[in-house]
C-alpha positions in Angstrom: -15.6 -8.5 100.6 -12.3 -10.3 100.0 -9.9 -9.5 102.9 -6.2 -10.4 102.9 -4.7 -10.7 106.4 -0.9 -10.9 106.7 0.6 -12.2 109.9 -2.5 -14.3 110.2 -1.1 -16.7 112.8 0.0 -13.9 115.2 -2.0 -12.5 118.1 -3.5 -9.6 116.1 -3.9 -11.6 112.9 -5.7 -14.4 114.6 -8.3 -12.1 116.0 -8.7 -10.2 112.8 -9.2 -13.4 110.8 -11.8 -14.7 113.3 -13.7 -11.4 113.2 -13.7 -11.1 109.4 -14.9 -14.7 109.0 -17.7 -14.2 111.6 -18.8 -11.1 109.7 -19.1 -13.2 106.5 -16.1 -11.9 104.6 -14.0 -14.0 102.3 -10.6 -14.1 104.1 -7.2 -14.9 102.7 -5.2 -15.6 105.8 -1.5 -15.5 105.3 1.0 -16.6 107.9 4.8 -16.3 107.4 4.9 -19.7 105.8 2.4 -18.6 103.2 3.9 -15.2 102.6 7.2 -13.7 103.7 6.2 -10.0 103.7 9.9 -9.1 103.4 9.9 -10.7 99.9 8.5 -7.9 97.6 8.2 -10.3 94.7 6.2 -12.8 96.6 4.0 -10.0 97.9 3.3 -8.8 94.4 2.5 -12.3 93.2 0.1 -13.0 96.1 -1.7 -9.7 95.6 -2.0 -10.2 91.9 -3.5 -13.7 92.5 -5.7 -12.8 95.4 -7.0 -9.4 94.2 -8.1 -8.4 97.7 -10.5 -5.5 98.4 -8.9 -4.9 101.7 -5.5 -5.7 103.2 -4.9 -5.8 106.9 -1.2 -6.1 107.8 -0.7 -7.9 111.1 2.9 -9.0 110.2 5.6 -7.5 112.3 8.9 -8.2 113.9 8.0 -7.5 117.5 10.6 -9.3 119.7 12.4 -6.1 121.1 15.6 -7.9 122.0 15.7 -9.7 118.7 15.1 -6.4 116.8 18.0 -4.8 118.6 20.3 -7.7 117.7 19.0 -7.9 114.1 18.2 -4.4 113.0 18.3 -5.3 109.3 15.7 -8.1 109.8 13.5 -5.7 111.8 13.7 -3.0 109.1 13.0 -5.7 106.4 9.7 -6.6 108.1 8.7 -3.4 109.8 9.7 -0.9 107.2 10.6 -2.3 103.7 7.8 -4.9 103.8 5.2 -2.2 104.6 6.3 -0.3 101.6 6.0 -3.4 99.4 2.5 -4.1 100.8 1.4 -0.5 100.1 2.8 -0.6 96.5 1.0 -3.9 95.9 -2.2 -2.4 97.3 -1.9 0.6 95.1 -1.4 -1.6 92.0 -4.3 -4.0 92.8 
C-alpha cells in the first residue's frame, strides 16, 4: 500500500512513518520543506504525482501561543489545508 504522510517530521508523523515502514508499506513522508499543506496547488500536484492509496495528515499548527498571535496562519494549516487535502484525496 502506498501511504502519504504529511507532517512527517513531527512527533505524530515520525511515529506513523516508522510504523508504516515497519509494516512493509511504501511511504511517501512529507515534511513542511517537501510540502506546505497550506498551499492547495502544491498539495494537488504532490497527490497527482504520488497517487497515494492512503493519506495520513500529521501536519498541524500546534503552538498555542503562536496560534493566538497568528490566527490566520493557524487557520491556513488547521482548517484550509485540511480541506485541500480532503479535496485532493477525493480526486485521487
